[in-house]
N, C-alpha and C positions, 0 to 999 in steps of 0.2 A: 573150025567150029568155034573156037574162042573168039575169033574176030567177028563172026556173025552175031554171037551173043552180045558183044560190046556194041556193035552197030545198032542192034535192036534196042538195047538200053538207052543209047543216045537218042534214038528216034522217039522213044516213049517220053523221055525228059523234055524233048523239044515240043511234043504235042501236049503233054499234060502239065508241064512245069515240074519243078523239083518236088519231091515227096515232102509232105508236111512233117514238121518236127513234132516232138511230144507236146501234148496239150499243156497250156500254161495254167498253173494253179491260180485260183482267184482268192480274193480277200473279201470278208464281210464285216461291216462296221456295226458295233453295238455301243449305244450310248449308255453310260452309267449316270443315271439321274438320282437325285436324292430319294431313296426308298424304292426304286424300281430300275430294271434293265429295259432298254428300249432298242429293239423289240425284245420281248421276253423269250420268244421262241425264234431261233435262227436255224435255217436249213441250208446246208452246204453239201458239197461233194467231197469224197475222200481226197486228201491232199490240199484242200483249201485251208485258209487261215482266217481266224476270227480276231479282229482288232477291237479291244475294248478301250473306250476313252472316257475318263471321268469328266462328265459335263455338269456335275452337281456343284454344290457349295461346300460339301463336307468330304471327309476322307472315306474311301471305300476300297474294297478289294474284290478279287475273283477267286473263289475257292471251290474245287470240285467236290461233289457229294461223295464220290469214291475217294477215300483217303489216299493222298499221295499221287493222284492222277495228274493234276495240274493245279497251280495256285500262283497268284501274284503276290507281291508285297503290297503294303498299304499304299494307295495312290492318292496323291493330292490332286485338287482340281487341275485339269489339263493334261495329266499324265496318262500314258497308255500301257496296255499289256497285250501281247500277241500269243496265240496258241494255234499250232497247226494240227489238224486231225487227219489221221491216215486211214483209220478203219471205220466202217459203218457202225452206227449205234446211236444210243441216246446218252448224251453227256450232260447231266444236270449239275448245276453249280449255284452258289449263293454268295452273298456278301457276308463275311463273318462278323462284320460290325452291326449289320442291320437285318440279318437273316440267320437261317440254320438249315442243316441238312433235312431233306424230306419235304421240299417245297414250302418252307416256312419263311414268312416275311419277305425279304428281298432276294428273289431267286430267278433263275433263268435256265434254259435248256438249249443245247446245240444238237440238232438232229443231222447226222452225217449219212449221206446216201439215202437208201430206202429200207431201213431195217424193219423187220416184222413187228407188229404191235406187241407180240408176246414178249419181246425183249425190253419193253418199256417198264422200268422198275416201279413206276407209279401209275401204270395203266389201269383202265377201268376194271380189268379182270383180276387185279391183284387180290381183292378181297375174297374172290371165289377160291383162290389157291391157298388161303390161309390154313395152315395145319396146326394151329394152336389148340390146346385142350379147351373143350366147351363145357360149360355148366348151364343146364337148362332150368329156367324158372317158369312155372312152379313144379315141373316134373321131378327134377332132382333135388332142388332146394326150394322150400315153400316160399321164401321171401327173397327179394333182391339183396337186402342187407346180408342175409345168411350166405348167399352165393358169393358176395364180395368178400365176406370174412373168410370163407373157405378157399378162395382163389389164390393160387400162386402167381408170381409174375409171369406174364405172357398169356394168361387165360382170357377166354371170351365168356362174358355173361350174356346169355341169349334169352330174352324175355318174350314169352308167348303173348298173344293179344289178350287184353283184359285191362281193367282199371285197378291200379295199385295205389292204395291210399297210404302213402309211405313217405319217409325221408331217408336218404341213403348217404352214408359217409364213406369215402374212398381214401385209403392211405397207402395202398399197394401200388407199386410202379407197374407200368406197361400192361394195363388191363384195357379191354374193349368191353363196353357196356352197350348192348345194342338191342333194339326191338325187332321182332319178326315182322311187324306191320307198323309203319310209321304213324298211321292214323288211328289204329286200334290198340296199340301198346301205349297206354296212358299212365303217367305218374301224376297223381292228383293230390293237391294240398288242401282241398276243401276250404280254402281261405282260413285255415287254422295253423298249418305247419309252415315253418319259416322257409326252408329250402328244399328243393327236390333232390338234386344230386350235389353234394359238396365234395370236391376233390381237394384234399388238404395236404399240401406239401409233397404230393406225388409227382412222378415224372412219367411222361409217355402215356397218359390216360386218354382214351377216346370215348366219347359218348355220341351215339349215332342212331338214327332211324327210329325215333320215338317222339312222343309228345309229353311235355311237362306243362302243367297248368295250375292256376289258382293257388300259388304259394304266396304267403304274405311278404316274403323276402325275394328270393331269386329262384328261377326254374333250375338253372345249372350255374354253379358257383365254383370257379377255380381260385384257390387261395395259395399263394406262394408255391406255384406249380411250374413245371417246365415241360416243353414239347407236348402241349395239349392240342386236341382236335375235337371240334364239334361239327358234325355233318348230318344233314337231313334231319334236323330237329325242328319241331313246332313248339314254340314257347308262347303260350296263350294266357292272357289275363293274370300274369304274375304281378303282384301288386307293387313291387319295386323294380327289379330288373328281370328281363327274360333270360339272357345268357350273359354272365358277369365274370370277368377275369380281372383279378386284383393281385398286384405284386407278382405277376406271372409272366413267363417269357417263352418265346418260341412257339406261338400259338397260331392255329388256323381255325377260323369259324366260316363255314361255307355251306351253300345249298340249304339254307335254313329259313325259317319263317317266324317273325315276331309280331305279336298283336296284343294291344290293350295293356301295356305296362304303365304303371304309375310313374315311373321315371323313364328309363329307356329300354328298348327291346334288346339292344346289343351294347355292351359296355366293356371298355378296357381302361384300367386306371392304375396309377402309381407304379409305373415301370419306366426305367431309363434304358433305352435300347430294347424296347419290348419285342422287336422282331415279330410282329403280329400281322396277320393277313386276314381281312374280312372280304369275302367275295361271293357273288351270286346269292345274296340274301334279299329277303323282302321284309320290310318293316312298315307296319301300318297301325294307325289308331293308338299311338303311344304319345306320352308327353314329349319325348325326344325319340327320333328314329334311331340315332346313334349318339352316344355320349362317351367322350374319352377324356377323363380328368387327369392331368399331369402324366400323360402317356406319350412317350417319345419313340418314334419309329413304328408307326402303324400305317398300313396301306388298306384303303377301303375302295373297292373297285367293282364294276359290273353288277351293281346292285340297285334295288328299287326302294325309295323312301317316299311314302305317300300317305296323306291324311293324318300326319302327326302334328303336334303343336309346332315343332320345328324339325327339319329333316336331319341334317348331319351337323353335330355340334361338338367338335373337339374343344376342350376348354381348360382353363387354369383356375384352380380354387385352393385356398389354404387348408381345406378340410383333409387333404391328402398330401403326402410328401412328394419330393422329386419334381416340384414345379419349376418352371412353367411347362405346359404342354409344348412340345417341339417336334417338328418333323412328321406331321401327319400328311399323307398324300391321299387325296380324294380324286379318283380317276374313273371316268366313263360311267358315272352313275346317273340314274333317272330319278330326279327329285321333283315331285309334282304335288301340288294341292295340300301343302302342309299348313293348314289353317285351323286345326282341331283344338278347341278351347276347353272342353268339358271333362277331361280325364280326372278321375278322383285323385286327391292329393296323396302323395307318397314320396318318400326319399327327397330327391332334388326339388320336386314340385311343392314340397311343404315349406321349403326355406328360400327358394330363389325363383323369382318370376322370370319369364322369358318373353321376348317380343314374338308373340304368336304370328303365324303367317310369314315365316322365314324359311327359305330353302336350305341354305348353308350359312351357318353362323360361326364365326371364329372369334370368341371373346378371350382376350388376353393371351393369345398363343403366339408362338414364334416359329418361323421357317416352315409353315404349313403351305401346301400346294394344292390348289383346286384347278384341275385341268380336264378339259373335254367332258364336262358334265352337262346334262340337259336339265334345265331348271325352269319350271313353268307354273303359272297360276298361283301366286302367293299374294296375300293381302298387303304385305308391307315391304318385304325385301326378297330379292332373288339370292344374292350373295352379300353378306354383311360382315364387316370387321369392326370390332369395338374393344374397349378394355373389358376385363373380367368383372364379375360382380364385386371383387375385392380390389378393383382398380389396377390390376396388372396391365401394362400397356401391350398392345399387339405390335410385333416387330418382324419385319422381313418376310411377310407372307406374300405368296404369288398367286394371282388369279388370272389364268391365261387359257384362251381357246375354248371357253364355255359358251353355251347357247342359253340365253335367258329370255323368257317370254312372259309378258303380262304380269308384272309385279305390282299392279294395283288392281288385284282381282275383284275386290268388292266395289271398285269405282268410287271410293270415298275421297279421291283426290290426293291421297298420300300413298306413295309406293315408289321404290327405287329398284331398278334391276341390279345395280352395283352400288354399294355404299360403304363409306369409311368415315367415321366421325372425326378423323384427324389426330386421334391420340396415338402416341408411339411414332414409329418411323419406318420408312422403306417398305411399306405395304403397296404392292404394285398391281396394275391392271393393264393387260395388253391382249389384243387379238380376240376379244370376246365378241360374240354376235348378239346384239340386242337392239331394240327399237324404243324402249321406254326411257325414262329419265334416270339420271345417276345423281348420287349425292356424295360429294359436290358435283355440279355440272362439269361436263368434259373431263370426267375422271381419268380416262385413258390418255388424255393429253397431259393433264396435270401430274399424274402419277404413273407414267409409262415405265415399264420394267427396265428399259434400256437407260432410263435417266437416274437410276439409283446410284448413289445414296441420296436421300432427301428426307427432310422432316415433314410431318403431317401438319396441315393447317386446320385448326378447329372448325368443324361444321356443325353448328348448334342444332339445326333441324333434326339431324340424326341422333345426336347425343341426348337431346331433351326428350325425343320420342322414345328411345330405348329406356331411358331412366324412368319414364312413366310406367313401365311394365315391371320394374325390378321389385317393388314391394309386393309381397304376396298377400292378398286379402282373403280372409276366411269366407267372404261373401261371393266369391266367384262361382259360377255355375259348375256343378259337378254331376256327372251322369255315368252310369255303368256303360262301358262300350258295348256295342252290339256283338253278337257272336260272329266269328268269321265263317265264311262258307268254304269248307275244306272237303276233300274227297272222303267218302265213307270208309274206304279201305284202300290198301296199296296194291296196285296191279301185280299179280304174280305171287302175292303172299297166300299162304294156305287159307282157304275159306273165302277168299275175295273173288267175287264173280264179275268184277268190272271188266268190260271188254278191252 
């Protein structure tokens, strides 16, 4: 019998070949670029290995959100870090230099196998499972401020639909202030109150799902705060800034709408290693769609900037500390038709003129990256690099892989898809798609990224043109922006009959 079994096995081997060995583990590469992981989400199977390589110009690391799970040392450009994952699940991580736990700033995730969505610690259903104590306004506390003053750390302030003519100051950590209906829960400044919600020195405060409008200063203002979040907020006709974070770190501004700000709808300023992320926002009819003064380490992605005076404007100014602006990444944004000239003067617009009709403007910044943005229909410039208003030179900025269309939108004969006035050094342009003129001509040949280092060559048509906008004249046209067309109520909210 034993001989028959042996013969049978031998026949099977001859017919089928040797039995396959164990499956070979695979490896997946992730690039560490300045201010982002590429790709941000990596999917592998149990037993596979992820290999991170620092492809940026600065030092980064890889640190798991779950303490002690995995971490690298600080990696210089070119260095790598490997991690093998044996169990299915969601493994979130961040760069501790430029991000923070909780999908803040520079972060990524490794998804191993096919874990159920309920295991995702940052999944869409996480808000529904929140078991924090809740204070209802106005049912339990008549005013929002009274509810905030009563709340202990970890509480939710839940605001019923209505118009609240108020100003709120928050100094308690780890609060959530949320509206029941994004479009009907309205904090209103009546063009008299300075700020809608001020978070002063607190950590972990979230403002979400409401509207703030018509404040003379800012709709939402974070000052000297940490780990802040703004989500699903409409900031409308706030006369200086819509959503404003100053000297604050570890922030996320997402899924929000800004309209009619006298300065910018979204602003991050005076932070070194801000670890801030702006994603999926829409910014329209503002002086600037985004402004970031002396802010280092900000990522702006997957957002829309339309019909502003200028679209995305990271900048350097002496009015704030920690300059220059360094390390802003602008990725996969839609920047269209930013030619709006008539916003009433306020804040930045009272003191500094801008070259209207510019999609992305980088005045006096360093190590900024504009990649994979769609930039269309601007009167003067698609993407522009110049000194700051205070003559800080732009240095080592990278413009790569963008699509720029029609940067002489008014057909006055002046418009450049890509432009640099030659001040500073090492500002490079490569792999962009465009059909219009550049200033200087053949900018991708003259200043190709692979040719760095190089000094800039003065190009006076751009420098003279931009200088003509800098003086702010009291005679420029000023008009009240129109009202935005927004939904009447939020689907699913009590009393909302929208299908």
